[in-house]
Structures are given as structure tokens and as C-alpha cells.
C-alpha positions in Angstrom: -23.2 -26.8 -16.7 -22.1 -27.4 -13.1 -19.4 -24.7 -13.4 -21.8 -22.2 -14.9 -24.3 -22.9 -12.1 -21.6 -22.3 -9.5 -20.6 -19.1 -11.1 -24.2 -17.8 -10.9 -24.5 -18.9 -7.3 -21.3 -17.1 -6.5 -22.4 -14.0 -8.4 -25.8 -13.9 -6.6 -24.7 -14.7 -3.0 -21.0 -14.7 -2.2 -19.5 -11.4 -1.1 -15.8 -11.3 -2.1 -13.1 -9.5 -0.1 -11.7 -6.2 -1.3 -13.7 -6.3 -4.5 -16.1 -4.0 -6.4 -19.3 -5.7 -5.5 -21.1 -4.4 -8.7 -17.9 -5.1 -10.7 -17.8 -8.7 -9.5 -21.5 -9.2 -10.3 -20.7 -8.2 -13.9 -17.5 -10.2 -14.4 -18.2 -13.3 -12.3 -15.8 -15.6 -10.5 -12.8 -17.6 -11.7 -13.4 -20.9 -10.0 -10.3 -22.9 -8.8 -10.8 -26.6 -8.8 -7.6 -28.3 -7.6 -3.9 -27.6 -6.8 -0.7 -29.5 -6.3 2.7 -28.2 -5.4 3.0 -24.7 -6.9 0.3 -25.3 -9.6 -3.4 -24.5 -9.4 -6.1 -25.7 -11.9 -9.3 -23.8 -12.5 -12.7 -25.2 -13.3 -12.0 -25.2 -17.1 -8.8 -27.2 -16.7 -6.5 -24.2 -17.2 -3.3 -24.8 -15.2 -1.3 -21.9 -13.7 1.8 -21.5 -11.6 0.7 -19.8 -8.4 3.3 -17.0 -8.1 1.5 -15.5 -5.1 0.9 -18.6 -3.0 -2.8 -18.0 -2.7 -2.6 -14.7 -0.7 1.0 -14.7 0.4 0.1 -17.8 2.5 0.5 -21.3 0.9 4.2 -21.3 1.8 4.5 -25.1 1.8 2.7 -25.5 -1.5 -0.5 -27.4 -2.2 -1.3 -31.0 -1.4 1.4 -31.7 1.2 0.3 -35.2 2.3 1.8 -34.9 5.8 -0.3 -31.8 6.5 -3.4 -33.5 5.1 -2.8 -36.5 7.3 -2.2 -34.4 10.4 -5.5 -32.6 9.9 -7.4 -35.8 9.2 -6.0 -37.5 12.3 -6.9 -34.6 14.5 -10.4 -34.3 13.1 -11.0 -38.0 14.0 -9.5 -37.7 17.5 -10.5 -34.3 18.7 -12.1 -31.9 16.2 -12.5 -29.1 18.7 -11.3 -28.1 22.2 -12.0 -24.7 23.8 -9.2 -22.8 25.5 -11.7 -21.4 28.0 -12.0 -22.9 31.5 -8.3 -23.8 31.5 -9.1 -26.5 28.9 -6.9 -27.2 25.9 -5.4 -29.8 23.5 -2.1 -31.5 22.9 -1.5 -29.9 19.5 -2.0 -26.4 20.7 0.3 -26.8 23.7 3.0 -28.4 21.5 2.7 -25.8 18.8 3.0 -22.9 21.3 6.1 -24.4 22.8 7.8 -25.0 19.4 7.0 -21.5 18.2 8.4 -20.0 21.3 11.6 -22.0 20.8 11.9 -20.5 17.3 10.8 -17.0 18.1 13.4 -14.2 18.5 14.6 -13.4 22.0 12.0 -13.6 24.9 8.9 -13.9 22.7 8.0 -16.9 24.9 4.2 -16.5 25.1 1.8 -17.3 22.2 -1.9 -16.3 21.9 -3.6 -18.0 19.0 -6.1 -16.2 16.7 -8.0 -17.1 13.5 -5.8 -15.0 11.3 -3.7 -11.8 10.9 -6.5 -9.2 11.3 -7.6 -10.4 14.7 -4.0 -11.0 15.7 -3.4 -7.2 15.2 -6.7 -6.4 17.0 -5.4 -8.6 19.9 -2.2 -6.6 20.1 -4.1 -3.4 20.4 -6.1 -4.8 23.4 -2.9 -6.2 25.0 -1.1 -2.9 24.6 -3.9 -1.0 26.2 -4.1 -3.5 29.1 -0.3 -3.4 29.4 -0.2 0.4 29.9 -3.2 0.4 32.2 -1.5 -2.2 34.3 1.6 0.0 34.5 -0.6 2.9 35.7 -0.1 4.8 32.4 -3.6 4.9 30.8 -2.8 8.1 29.0 -0.5 6.1 26.7 -3.3 5.5 24.2 -2.0 6.7 20.9 -0.8 4.3 18.1 1.5 5.0 15.2 2.0 3.0 12.0 3.6 3.6 8.6 2.1 4.9 5.4 1.5 2.1 2.8 1.6 -0.4 5.6 -1.1 -3.1 6.0 -2.3 -4.4 9.4 -5.5 -6.2 8.5 -9.1 -5.3 7.6 -10.9 -5.3 10.9 -12.3 -2.1 12.3 -9.2 -1.4 14.4 -6.6 -3.0 12.1 -7.9 -1.2 9.0 -7.3 2.1 10.7 -3.7 1.1 11.4 -3.5 0.0 7.8 -2.4 3.0 5.7 -3.9 2.2 2.3 -6.8 4.4 1.1 -9.0 1.6 -0.1 -9.3 0.3 3.5 -10.4 3.8 4.8 -12.7 5.1 2.2 -16.4 4.8 3.3 -15.5 3.3 6.7 -14.8 6.5 8.6 -11.2 5.5 9.2 -8.6 6.0 10.6 -9.7 6.5 14.1 -8.5 9.7 15.9 -5.9 7.8 18.0 -4.3 6.2 14.9 -1.4 8.1 13.4 1.0 7.6 10.4 4.6 8.4 9.4 5.9 8.2 5.8 7.1 4.9 4.3 10.8 4.2 3.7 9.8 3.4 0.0 13.4 3.7 -1.4 12.4 3.9 -5.1 10.2 7.0 -4.5 11.7 8.4 -1.4 12.0 12.3 -1.5 15.5 12.0 0.0 16.7 9.6 -2.7 17.7 6.0 -2.2 20.7 6.4 0.1 20.0 4.0 3.0 21.4 6.2 5.7 19.5 9.3 4.5 16.3 7.2 4.5 16.9 5.9 8.0 17.8 9.3 9.4 14.7 10.8 7.8 12.4 8.1 9.2 13.9 8.3 12.7 13.4 12.1 12.7 9.8 11.8 11.4 9.0 9.2 14.0 10.4 11.4 16.8 8.5 14.4 15.4 5.2 12.5 15.2 5.6 11.4 18.8 6.2 15.0 19.9 3.2 16.2 17.8 0.9 13.6 19.5 2.0 14.8 23.0 5.3 13.1 23.7 6.2 9.5 24.5 4.0 9.7 27.6 1.0 9.6 25.2 2.2 6.9 22.6 1.3 3.3 23.3 2.8 1.4 20.3 4.5 1.6 16.9 3.5 -0.9 14.3 5.6 -1.9 11.3 6.0 -4.7 8.8 9.6 -5.9 8.2 8.7 -5.6 4.5 5.6 -3.8 3.5 3.5 -6.3 1.6 0.2 -4.9 0.3 1.8 -1.4 0.0 3.8 -2.8 -2.9 6.5 -5.1 -1.5 8.5 -2.2 -0.1 11.8 -3.3 1.3 13.4 -1.0 3.9 17.2 -0.3 3.9 19.2 -2.6 6.1 19.3 -1.1 9.6 15.9 0.8 9.2 13.9 -1.7 11.4 16.7 -1.7 14.0 16.8 2.1 14.1 13.0 2.4 14.6 13.2 -0.3 17.3 15.9 1.7 19.1 13.7 4.9 19.2 10.8 2.9 20.7 13.1 1.3 23.3 14.5 4.7 24.2 11.1 6.3 24.6 9.3 3.4 26.3 7.0 2.7 23.4 5.9 -0.8 22.5 7.4 -2.0 19.2 5.0 -4.4 17.4 6.3 -6.3 14.3 3.6 -7.5 11.9 5.0 -10.7 10.4 1.7 -11.9 9.0 3.2 -11.9 5.5 7.0 -12.1 6.2 6.9 -14.9 8.8 7.6 -18.6 8.2 10.3 -18.5 5.6 8.8 -15.9 3.2 12.0 -13.7 3.4 14.4 -16.5 4.1 14.6 -17.2 7.9 11.6 -18.4 9.9 11.0 -14.8 11.0 12.2 -11.6 9.2 13.0 -9.9 12.5 16.0 -12.3 12.8 17.6 -10.6 9.8 17.9 -7.3 11.7 18.7 -8.9 15.0 15.8 -7.2 16.8 13.3 -8.6 19.3 9.8 -6.8 19.2 7.6 -6.5 22.3 4.9 -8.3 20.4 4.8 -10.0 17.0 1.8 -11.0 14.8 1.9 -14.0 12.5 -0.7 -16.0 10.4 -0.6 -17.1 6.7 2.5 -19.3 6.6 1.8 -20.5 10.1 -0.5 -23.2 8.6 0.4 -22.6 5.0 -3.1 -21.4 4.5 -4.5 -24.9 4.8 -6.7 -23.9 7.7 -7.3 -20.5 9.5 -4.9 -19.6 12.3 -2.9 -16.6 13.4 -0.8 -15.9 16.5 0.4 -13.1 18.7 3.8 -13.6 20.3 4.3 -11.7 23.6 7.6 -10.9 25.2 8.2 -11.9 28.8 7.8 -8.3 30.1 4.5 -7.7 28.2 3.1 -11.0 29.4 4.2 -10.6 33.0 2.9 -7.0 33.2 -0.5 -8.1 32.0 -0.5 -11.2 34.2 0.5 -9.3 37.3 -1.9 -6.5 36.5 -4.8 -9.0 36.3 -3.8 -11.0 39.3 -6.5 -13.5 40.1 -8.9 -11.8 37.7 -9.4 -13.1 34.1 -7.9 -11.2 31.3 -11.1 -10.6 29.3 -9.9 -11.4 25.8 -10.8 -14.5 23.9 -12.0 -16.2 20.7 -14.0 -19.3 20.4 -11.5 -20.8 17.9 -8.3 -19.7 19.7 -5.8 -22.6 19.7 -8.1 -24.8 17.6 -6.7 -28.3 17.8 -7.0 -29.0 14.0 -5.3 -25.7 13.1 -2.6 -26.4 15.7 -2.0 -30.0 14.3 -1.7 -28.5 10.8 0.7 -25.8 12.2 2.9 -28.6 13.7 3.0 -30.5 10.4 3.9 -27.4 8.4 6.6 -26.5 10.9 8.1 -29.9 10.4 8.3 -29.1 6.6 10.0 -25.8 7.3 12.6 -27.5 9.5 13.1 -30.5 7.1 14.4 -28.5 4.1 11.6 -26.2 3.0 13.2 -23.1 4.4 16.5 -23.9 2.7 14.7 -24.5 -0.6 12.9 -21.2 -0.2 16.2 -19.4 0.3 17.7 -20.9 -2.9 14.6 -20.4 -5.0 14.2 -16.8 -3.6 17.7 -15.9 -4.8 16.9 -17.4 -8.2 13.6 -15.5 -8.4 15.2 -12.2 -7.6 18.0 -12.8 -10.1 15.4 -13.7 -12.8 13.3 -10.6 -12.2 16.4 -8.4 -12.2 17.1 -9.9 -15.6 13.9 -8.1 -16.7 15.3 -4.7 -15.7 16.1 -3.9 -19.4 12.4 -4.1 -20.3 11.0 -0.7 -21.3 8.4 -0.8 -18.6 10.5 -2.0 -15.6 11.5 0.8 -13.3 12.4 -1.1 -10.2 13.0 -4.7 -9.0 13.0 -5.3 -5.3 12.5 -8.1 -2.8 14.0 -10.5 -0.2 13.7 -14.2 -0.3 10.5 -15.5 -1.9 8.9 -12.0 -1.6 9.5 -9.7 -4.6 8.1 -7.0 -6.8 8.7 -5.2 -10.0 7.4 -1.7 -10.4 6.3 -0.6 -13.9 6.7 2.9 -15.3 6.2 4.6 -18.6 9.3 6.7 -18.2 12.3 5.3 -16.3 14.0 8.6 -15.8 11.0 10.4 -14.5 9.6 7.2 -12.8 6.2 7.9 -14.3 3.6 5.4 -13.0 1.3 3.5 -15.4 -1.8 5.6 -16.2 -5.0 4.7 -14.3 -6.8 4.4 -17.7 -4.6 1.3 -18.4 -6.3 -0.4 -15.4 -3.0 -2.1 -14.3 -4.6 -4.2 -11.5 -7.1 -5.9 -13.8 -5.4 -6.0 -17.2 -2.0 -7.2 -16.0 -3.7 -9.9 -13.8 -5.8 -11.0 -16.8 -2.8 -11.2 -19.1 -0.8 -13.2 -16.6 -3.7 -15.5 -16.0 -4.0 -16.3 -19.7 -0.3 -16.9 -19.7 -0.6 -19.5 -16.9 0.6 -17.4 -14.0 -1.1 -16.1 -10.9 0.5 -12.9 -9.6 -0.5 -9.8 -7.6 -1.1 -6.8 -9.8 -1.4 -3.6 -7.8 -3.3 -0.6 -9.0 -0.2 1.6 -9.2 1.5 -0.7 -11.6 3.5 -2.9 -9.2 3.6 -6.6 -9.7 4.0 -8.7 -6.5 5.4 -12.2 -6.2 5.3 -14.6 -3.3 5.6 -18.2 -4.7 5.4 -21.3 -2.6 8.7 -22.2 -1.0 8.5 -25.7 -2.6 9.0 -24.3 -6.1 11.6 -26.0 -8.3 14.2 -24.2 -10.4 12.1 -24.9 -13.5 9.0 -23.4 -11.9 10.9 -20.2 -10.9 12.2 -19.8 -14.4 8.7 -20.2 -15.8 7.4 -17.5 -13.5 10.0 -15.2 -14.8 9.4 -16.1 -18.5 5.6 -15.8 -18.2 6.2 -12.4 -16.5 8.3 -11.3 -19.5 5.5 -12.4 -21.8 2.9 -10.4 -19.7 5.2 -7.3 -19.8 5.5 -7.5 -23.6 1.7 -7.7 -23.9 1.3 -4.8 -21.5 3.8 -2.8 -23.6 1.4 -3.3 -26.6 -1.6 -1.9 -24.6 -2.7 1.2 -26.5 -3.2 3.2 -23.3 0.4 2.3 -22.2 1.7 3.3 -25.7 -0.1 6.6 -25.5 1.4 7.4 -22.1 4.9 6.6 -23.4 4.9 9.2 -26.2 
């Protein structure tokens, strides 16, 4: 009765993110009750392996006692401290220093936010301030990449290049521009890495010229791996090539590591793999392993110094009530300890096992592509491997595949275009990774039997 009552309360009052509001009213909520390690349990007692770490975020896994203790201790000692008026707290100062030590290059300055969306918003404000401080206010145009995701705020959703985040919201804004994704599996130039890189570089340069030249462009935004666009992994060297163009043309290069940061692709930050240092970098999710809200913007020395010198004795008028929240910072420190004490290494090993296991599904009639890096992976389903024909919309891939996996004891991300995304907790065991792969195979077999899929394969 309690569970049913909660479902009705949710149905009547709780607005869910990125959902059909009327559709959710009809179907109701699946209530999660508890979780431990890589396993979640719903209100009916059904246990599932969380192959998506919540929402790409519970990197450390559920129920880590050291994290719980850190939060509890901080709640007792100092549950809140503002960062205004030059006030602060010990956990926030320590976390900023440790993150700066781990960050690539000269990303030595950290501004804390509540999550990824407001971290992206903060970079837009910082970029505008930066160019105004340099006496170049005309550099007010921003470029991002098709199928990229940069949050769901008013500004970030415009930089995001996914139709669902634009429809009905009058987005993108007129100063927000896009270039094509590298998307190797469906790139018009084929899957040759150098051809993809050359094409993207040429398109970025052309877009800059179209906008009015580098004297008009403020910043270029990119994810090291595009997450919500379908886990799209760029060819090696692609990120570095785009960074080089921005450096040459004096355009800020902003890396969005909200998904890829904190061990998701192997190292603490994915930028390390390409040996690049962005001008700014956004993080969230794995920063606190999703236990409490927190995000961060890393600023390079030259961006920080330009803004600081431009403001002089005046305040830089950007702030959030919960910036550098002491409880979130204490959690961040405890999670960072876990990463340093073996969690990153386990994630690397389990990521290799996950990719090998998913690649073992390549012979399935529906699997067109397997891709990923570390504990971030995807398989793309097609009804014709030679033609790369996507699953038909009538088969409702995002709902039916998710439902089948749920019944099979697996949480995954089922995208509308027939891509299945994976981002398991870094704490997974070999047995759990193998179960994720096996339950995926079961789900694929059931999808193959779907009459709408069968009809599309004739």
C-alpha cells in the first residue's frame, strides 16, 4: 500500500526531467528503494545491476561507508558555509587544492557549482567577462558540436545539440552555432581517422569564417566523448586537432568533462589521454559520485588572471548560494580518496573487460557498432548491418529496450535511435561486468523477436 501511495503522489505532483509529462502520468514511476555497490533494488524487491551508474554519475558505487561518514561528520560540524564575504570552509579549500593538483596543465583555479548545467552556464559568463576584460567585446559567438550535450539550462541547452532540448524552448539562441559531429560509424567521409579529423578541422574553420572570423568567436565547446549523443568516441588526435585550431585563432577551448571526468574513461580526466590543456573545463557527476550535488569549473591561469585583473578591486558578479558547499566538498574529498586508492585502476581493468564483452556481441544480428573507452561504452543496433539501417521508430527503442533490460535485472541507457549506453560504477567486479554483458545479450534476443523489428528486417 505504501508503495502504491508513493506512486500516486509521484504521478500527481513530481515533475520528472526529460520525460513526457502525460506519458509519465499514464505509466507511473519505478521507485528505487536501496542500493549497494553496483546493485540497486526497487520498491518491489527486484534487484538490478546498474549498468549506467545512476545517470553516468555513481562512479564509486553505492553505499561507500567512507563517503557516508564524511558527509555525516561534516553535517554535524558545519552543515553550511557561504562563499560570499570571503567566508569559506576547510573541505572546500582542501578539495579545490587537490583538484588543481590533479587537473591538466595550469587549470589551477576551481569555481564550484551545483552540477554540470550551471557549470556550463558559468563558463559562458566567464568567457564573456574574459573577452570584455581584454577589450574584445565583439567576441560573443559560441560554437559547439552536433549531438553534443552541455546541460539543460537556458544557455546550456542552446549549446547542447540534441533536438529534444530545443523543441518548444526557442533554442538555440542566435549566438550559438554548431559543427558536425565526428560520429565515426555514420560519418559521410567514412571511418578513416585522418579523414574525419581533416573534415572536422575544415568545418570548424569554415564555421568561424561564416560567423565573421576569429575576431567574433568567443569559445568552442566539446566533450572528449559525446555522451548523451550516443557515446560517440572521436578518433585519436581529433580533440588535439580542434584544440590546435582554437589556440591558433585565439578562441577559448572549453572541455565539458561532466560525464568523462573522474575515471569514467580511465584516467581522472579524459583530456589527459590527448595531452591537451583546455582554457576551461567543466565537471560534475563523478566529482561526488552523485551522492550530493556538486559541479566545478576549472579555469586556466590566463583566464583567471585576465578576469581578476579586469575586475581589479571590484567584485566579479557571479555566484551561487551553494557554491563550495562544505558537505558536498567533504563528500568530494572522500570520493577522491577512493579514486586514488585503487578505484581508478579497477575501473580501467573492468572497462577493458566491458568493452571486450560487448565486442563479443558483434555477431548478433542487431549489433551494428560497438564503441567506447574505459567504463563508457555503447552498442548501436541496426536492422541491416550493411546499410546501417537504424531501428524503426515504431519499435520504440528507448522504452521497449529499457523495459526488457529492467525485467532482466539490468539498468542501461536506451536511446531513441537504437543505441544502448553503458556507464557502470568503477567498483564493478568481473562477475558483475560479465552479467551486464549476458543480460544485454538476453535483451538483444528479446528485441530481435519484437514483431516491429522483424518486419523491418525483411
